[in-house]
N, C-alpha and C positions, 0 to 999 in steps of 0.2 A: 585663186579665190576672188570672186567678184565682190567688190565693195561699193561700186558706183550705182546709185539708184536715181540719178538725175534724169530729168525728162518730163514728159507730160504726166500729170497726176502724181507728182513727187511730194506734195504737201509741204514744200519748203525745205526738204531734206535732200542733200546731194550725195552724201557718203555715209554709209554705216559700216564701221570697222569693228569687228568683235575681237578683242585681245584676250584670248583664252588663257595665256600665261598669267596675266594679272587680273583676270575676271572682270574686265571693263568693257562695256558696250559703248562705243564712241558714236554719237549721232552728230553729224557735221553739216553745217550750212556754209557754202562758199560763194563769195561775191567778188568779182574782179572787174575793174574799170580799165579801159584802154587809154583814156585821156589823163595825163599826169595831173592836170589841175583838179580833177575830181578825187584824187587821192587824199585831199584835205577834208573831204566829207566824211561823216561818220558812217559806220555800218548801217545799212538801211533799216529804219525802225519798223517798216511794214512787214519785214520778214519775221519779226519777233512774234507777231500775232499768229502767223502760220506755225511756228515752232511750238508755241504754247498750246495751240489747238491739237497739234499732232501728238505731243507728249501726253496730253490729257486723254485723248482717244486711245493711245497705245497702252497706257497703264491702267485704263479701265476696260481693256480688252473689248472694245466696241467692234462688233462684227462689220459695221458699215465701213470701218477703216480699210478693211481688205477690199471691199467692193469699189472703193474710190481710189485705190492705189494702183500704180503700174505694177507689172508682173515682178520686176526686180525688187521693188519696195515691199510688195506683199510677201515675197519669199523671206526677206529679212525680218519683217514683222512677226511671221510665224516662228522664226528662229529665236527672236528675242523673247516671245511669250514662252517658248519651251525652256530657255535658259533661266529666265526669271522665276519660273515655277519649279526649277530642278532642285532647289535647296543648296546649290553650289555657291551662293553668295555673290552672284554677279551684280555689279552696280553700274549705273548709267552716268556718262559724262556727256554734256553738250559742248561742242566746240564750234566757234565761229571763225572762219578763215576769210581774210580780205586784204587787198592791197590798199585799203583805205584806213582811216582812223577807226579805233574800236567804237563800241556803242556809246552814244551820248549817255550822260549820267542817269537821266530819268528813265531811259529805255533799259539800261542795265539793272536799275533798281526793280523795274517792273518784271523783267525776265527772271532775275534772281529770286524774287518773291514767289513767282510761279513754280520755279524749280525746287525751291526749298521745301515746298509741301510734299515733294516726293523724294527728298534727300538726294537731289541730283546736283553734281558739280557743274559749274560753268567755267570754261576756259576760253579766252579770246586770243586770237593770233592776228593782230593788225599788221599794218605796213612795217612798223618798227620791229615787232616781234618776228615777222617772217624774214626781215633783213638782218636780224640780230646776229645770226650765225654766219652770215656772208660778208656783210660790211659793218663792222663795229665802229660806230662813231666815238669820238673822244668825249667822254663825259666829265663834267666838272667834279672835282674831288670833294668829298665831304667826310667829316670825322665824327666819331662817336667814342665815348669813354665808358669803360666798365671797370669795376673793382672786384677782382677775384677774391674769394674767401681763402685766407692763407693756408688753411689745413686741408685743402682739397685740390691741389694742383698736380697735374701729371703732364710731362712733355714727351712727345714722340716724334722722332725724325726717321724717315725711311723713303728711299727712292727719290731723294732730292726734295721732298716735301716736308713741311714742318707743321705740327699740330699740337694743340693743348686741350686738356680736359680739366675743367674746374667748375666750381659752383659760384653762383652770384645771388646775392639777396634779391628777393622779388621787388623790393622798393627800388633798388639800384637798376634792375632790369627795366622797370616801368619808366624811369627817367631816360634810359637808353632808347626806348621805343617811341617817345613823343618828340614833336618838333618844339619850337620855342613856347608855343601854347600847349600845355599838357593835354588839352582835350583833343588835339590833332595828332593822329597816328602818322608817323614818318613812313610814307608809302615807298620811299626809296629803298627801305630795308627789305621789302618783299618784291621788288621789281623782277627778280629772277625766280620767285617761288612759283611752282606749277599750279597752285590752288588759289582760288579766290576765297575770301572769308565767307563762311556759310551761316553767319549770324549766331547769336547766343542760343537760339532755339534748336539748332542742329543737335542731335543726340550726343555726339562726341563732345562738342563744345559746351553743351549744357553740363556734362559730367566734369569737364575741366573746371568750369565755373564753380560747381558745387564743391569741388575739392579745395577751393580757396576760402570757403565759408564753413560755418558750423564746426569751428575748432579743428578742421581738417588740414589747416595750412602746414602743420608740422609733418604731414604725410605727403605733401605735394612732390617733394624731391623723389620719393620712392614710387609714386603713382604715375608720374609724367615722364615722357621720354626726353624732355628738354628741347634744346634748339641746336641746329648746326649752322654756324656762322662762318662765312668765308670773307676774308679781307685782302686787299692788295698789299698792305703794309701794316706792321705792328710796331708801335712806338712805345718804348718803356719795357721794363722787366716784369715778367709774370711771376711775381713773388708774393703777392697778397698784401704787400705793404702800401703800395701806391696804385692809383688807377692806371690802366693801360689805354692807349689811344689806338683805335682801329680806323684805318683809312679805307674808304669805300666799302664798308661792311654790307654784306647781303645775308639775310636769313634764307637759306635754301631748303631747310626742313624745320618745321615748327612754327610756320607762319600762323596757323590756326591758334596755337597756344599763345603766341605773341599778341594776337588780336584780342583774345579773351582777357589776358592779363592787363592789357591797356584799357579795355572796357571796364573791368572790375576796379582798376585803380582810379577811375573817374567817377565811380559810384559814390553817392553821399555816405558819410559816416564809415567808409571803409578804410581800413589801414592794412595794406598788404604785409603779410608776414611769411616767414618761411624762405625757401631758396629754390633755385632751379639749376639744373646741370647744363653746361654749355660745352659743346665741342667746337673749338676755334681752329680753323685751317687758314694758313697764310699762303696764298698762291695767286699768281697772275696768269697762269696757264689756263686759257679759256676752255680748251678741250677737257682738261682735268676737272675744272669746275663744273662743266655741264654733266660730266659723268657722275660726279658726286650728287648733283641735283637730281638726276634721274634715278640713280640707284637708291638714294635715301628716301625717295618718295614712292618706290614701287615694291617695297617689301610686302610679302603676302600677309594678309590677315590670318589670324588663327580662328577657325570656325568651330562651332559647337561639335560637329562630327569629329574633328581632330581631337578635341578634349575628351570626348566620350569614347574614343577608340580603345582606351585601355580599361574601360569598365569591364568587370568580370563577365557579364552576359555577352558582351561583344567579343571578348577573347574566346569564350566557349563556343559561340556560334562559328567564329572563324576556324577554330580547330576542328570542330565536327564537320563543317562543310568541306574542309580540306580533305578529310578522310573519305568523303563521298564524291570527290572529283570536282570540287568547286573552289575558286579563290574568292574570298569575301573581302572586298575592298573597303576597309574601315576608314582610311584617311584619303583625302584628296591627293591625286597624283601617285598613289601607291600602285605598284605594278607587281604581278606575280612572277616569281622566278621559274615557274613551270608553265610553259606555253600550252601544255595539254589540258590545263584546268580551265573550266568555264568560269566566267566572271559574274559575280552578283555584287552590285554596289550597295553599301550599307544604307545610304540615303533613300535609294529606290526601294530597298527591302522594307524600310520603315513605312513608306507610303503604301506598299502592297499589303503589309500586315494590318495597317489601319483600315484599308478598304475591304480586304478579303476576310479577315479574322475578327476585326473589332467592329465592323459595321459603320465605319466613319469615312466614307469616300470624300465627303465635302471637306473635312479637315485635311485629308491627305492631299487634296488639290489646292486648297487656299492657304493652309498653314504649314506648308512644306518646310519653312524655315524653323518651325518649332519641333520638328521630328526629333532633334537632339537636344531639345530644351523642355518646354512644358509638356510635350506629348511623348517624351522618351519612355517613361515608365509604362505608359499605356500601349505604345507601339511594341516595345520590347519587354513586355511583362514576362519575367523569368519563369513564372508558373504556367504560362501558356505557350511561350515561344519555343519552337523546336526547329531543328534543321530541316526536317521533313516538311513542316508547314511552310517554311520559307521557299523551299524548292517547288512545292506544289503551286504556290501563289506565283512564283517566278515563271514557271512553265506556262501557266494559264495566261499570264499577262503578256508573255512573248507573242502568243498567237493573237491576242487582242491588239497588241502594238503593231503587228504586221498589217492588220486591217486598218488601223489608224494611219499608218504611213501611206497606204493607198489613198485614203481620204485627203491627206495633206498634199500628195502629188497632184491629185485632181484639182484641188483648190488653187494650186499654183498656175493652172492652165487658164485659158481664156474663159471657159464656161465654169467658173469657180463655184457657182451656187447651185449647180444642177445635180449634184451627187446626193443620193438619198441618205447615205450614212455619214455625211459631213459632220454631224453632231458628235461622231466618235472622237474627233480631234479634242473636244473638251470633255467628253463623257466617258473616257476609257476606264477611269477608276470606278465609276458607277456601274459599269458592266461587270467589273471584277467583284464589286459588292454584291450584285444580284446573283452571280455564280455562287458566291459563298453563302448567300441567304438560301438559295435553292438547295444547296448541300445540307445545310442545317435542318431545313424543313423536312427533307426527305430522309433524314437519319444517316447521311453519309459522313464519313470522317473527312475533315478538311485537309488531311494529309494525303487523301486519295486523289492524286493528280490526274490520272487518266479519266476518272469519273467527272472531275471538275471541267476538264477540257471538253468533254462531250456535251456539257451544258452551256457552252459559250454561245452557240447559235440561238438557243432558247433565250438566254439572257439578253442578247442583242435585240431580239424581237420584242421583249418586254420593255426594254429601255426605249426603243423606238416608239412604242405605244405611248410611253410617258412623254416623249418629245412632241408627238402629234397632238397630245391633249393640251399642249400649251403653245398654240400656233403663233401667239403674239410675243413670245419671249425668245430672246436670242440664246444660243447655246451657252455663251459665256455666262450670262446671268442665271440661266436655268440650273446649271450644274454647280453653281456657287450658292444656291439657295439652301437655307437650313431645312426647308420643307421637302427638298428633293427626296430624301430617304423615306420620309413619311408617305409621300405620294407613290413611290416605287413599291413600298411594302403593301400598300392597298392594291396595287395592280397585281402583285405577286399573289396576294391573298385570294384575289378573284380568279386568277388564271390557274394557280397551282392547287390541285385538289388532293394533294398528298397529305395535307394536314401538317401542323407544326409538331416537330419532334425535337427532343433535346439530344444533341450529338455529344457523345463521350469521346473526348480527344485523348489519344494515347500519349502520355508524357514521354518525351525522348530524353534519355539519360545522356547528359554531356560528360 
């Protein structure tokens, strides 16, 4: 798997690594100096402007980005666009690697502010971080105190390791988090945490903050996962009667929560109430600690499609498609036990239904994350959705997708802008919409797959006419416009002389 995109026209990006297991797109910039004296310098600030510009062009799907990128980078850009629009919940992380110091404070603030607009994490790996796992310097010890609540303590010993589970009052945890000056967060606590704080405006952090206000504090223990703290040594008895002293404590999971609690605790007129659950692990085994840090921060999120997997309509679709020779993948990572079954993914099925049967190709393209949220009842309307309808849309889109892949392959080459149907990369759902619209206008049943397939070439011709009528618009913007369906219907009205007829769809009994 090629991940290196370094070279001419790399837009400041050296590595793009897509972690499919954890649904993370890692965009990396690497800077290395050969002179040891230069290691005392910060990560070069001029690289920040390149990254901000690249991220902005990437997330706005600007076609010029492809033309200005080298072939390896252009390939990765296309892959990222595909994944971000897939509805699979991929998120982006920017990583800076250097054998120098990390970013200067002002540059970090500037980059973090730019990334927060797109909910992107920033992780820096400077000289200390890169050497951390190879040469671990002796660090001065520091101590912090916590008072476990007496009725909530559990101890666990296994494999030579010792751990405790208990609750702590939020007021006590707030004092644990700050330095001598309560306004200053003790950064030593999160030195080993894999995430930087994403501000109170980050959606997750905003929800954490809201749970501390509006009389919700008594629910905080139930709504928050708490914090995982590792320390070198524990002084005192964990019995709830007296405070315990932690030597070299590190919050390896829950750093965002800790930052929010500290920020809220410093707000005027606020009195922290409620409690938080703490998992405390005592160990000096560095490999074990790093395994905990990694595993506790890479647990998969639960997405809407997983929660909707057991909706009655989804179970009925799965059962009926199974009888017709198809495996309906309702949950991410779900695999068929029968290799002879053809696979239809639920997220893609929702997009196809929105385009082909509901006349909403723009929403299918731009609001793919809402297929199992706000658009669920529209996409999977139980009164209209049938197994036969899904199969017809699926077969039709398979053929359109093959044409689209040809366009993508050509775009990866040297003459990327010379292919007449390059707009198919962005406009495939609109082609499927036009097929469905032609079927409706000519009185054909949408479940009639063979007839729909025969209309694909005509649909591509009509959409191509639409593209040519907007010569100054990029494909990205054109197929995200709310007026695209209106314009396409006008072209269909002009070209199709069959007249508008109302199709009667046969209800498929589940």
